[in-house]
C-alpha positions in Angstrom: 6.0 -38.9 -17.0 7.5 -35.6 -18.3 9.0 -33.2 -15.8 7.1 -30.0 -15.3 9.0 -26.9 -16.5 8.0 -23.4 -15.6 5.7 -21.5 -18.0 7.5 -19.2 -20.4 7.8 -15.7 -18.8 7.0 -17.0 -15.3 8.9 -15.2 -12.5 11.4 -17.5 -10.6 12.5 -15.9 -7.3 16.2 -15.9 -6.8 17.9 -15.6 -3.5 18.6 -12.0 -2.5 22.2 -11.1 -2.8 23.6 -9.5 0.3 25.6 -6.4 -0.4 28.1 -5.5 2.2 28.3 -1.8 3.2 31.6 -0.2 2.5 33.6 0.6 5.6 35.1 4.0 5.8 38.6 4.3 7.1 38.9 6.4 10.3 41.2 8.8 8.4 38.4 9.3 5.8 35.8 9.7 8.5 37.6 12.7 10.0 38.1 14.6 6.8 36.2 17.9 6.8 33.8 17.0 4.0 32.7 13.7 5.4 29.0 13.6 6.5 28.1 11.3 9.4 24.5 10.1 9.8 24.0 12.7 12.6 25.4 15.5 10.4 23.1 14.4 7.5 20.1 14.5 9.8 20.9 17.9 11.1 21.5 19.2 7.6 18.2 17.8 6.4 16.3 19.3 9.3 18.0 22.7 8.7 17.0 22.6 5.0 13.4 21.7 5.9 13.2 24.7 8.2 14.7 27.0 5.6 12.3 25.7 2.9 9.3 26.2 5.2 10.4 29.7 6.1 11.0 30.6 2.4 7.5 29.3 1.5 5.9 31.3 4.4 7.9 34.5 3.4 6.4 34.2 -0.1 3.0 34.3 1.5 3.8 37.2 3.8 0.9 38.0 6.1 -1.7 36.3 3.8 -3.0 33.7 6.2 -4.9 31.6 3.6 -1.6 31.1 1.7 0.4 30.5 5.0 -2.2 27.8 6.1 -1.6 25.9 2.8 2.2 26.1 3.2 1.9 24.8 6.8 -0.4 21.9 5.8 2.1 20.9 3.1 4.9 20.9 5.6 5.8 17.8 7.5 8.0 19.5 10.2 5.3 21.5 11.9 2.2 20.9 14.0 -0.5 21.9 11.6 -2.0 24.8 13.4 -1.5 28.5 14.3 -1.2 29.8 17.8 -2.4 33.3 18.3 -1.0 35.0 21.4 -2.2 38.3 22.6 0.7 40.4 23.8 -0.1 44.0 24.7 -1.8 45.7 21.8 -1.2 43.2 19.0 -1.5 39.5 18.2 1.6 37.3 17.7 1.1 34.4 15.3 3.3 31.4 16.0 3.6 28.1 14.2 5.2 25.4 16.5 7.6 22.9 14.9 8.1 19.2 15.8 11.7 19.9 16.9 10.5 22.2 19.7 11.2 25.5 18.0 8.7 27.9 16.4 8.3 30.4 13.6 6.5 33.6 14.2 5.3 36.5 12.0 6.8 39.9 12.5 6.3 42.8 10.0 5.3 40.4 7.2 8.4 38.3 7.7 8.5 34.9 9.3 11.3 34.4 11.9 12.6 31.1 13.2 13.4 30.5 16.9 15.2 27.5 18.2 14.0 25.4 21.1 15.1 27.1 24.4 
């Protein structure tokens, strides 16, 4: 009896090779440019908020455009909140981090969580 050989071009799974993560020296870790995971997260969150604010500022007070920008964003709850204060309405968009962005004189302003 002949031994069975795999068909030509058939995929033969190989064992996954384990790649060890590079350890950073403590000296390197405390250099001013070194980004820890926490710093990377904070920077990414800040960039996301900045990008959302830029997109909303391009829209100005046009609500149809602002709605689209908010739907595209992943960092905010996808709805407006209209609050009556005195004589005018204040439009707020609440973010997942607890802060909010509100419209003031056709500009969107970010407020951190209190």
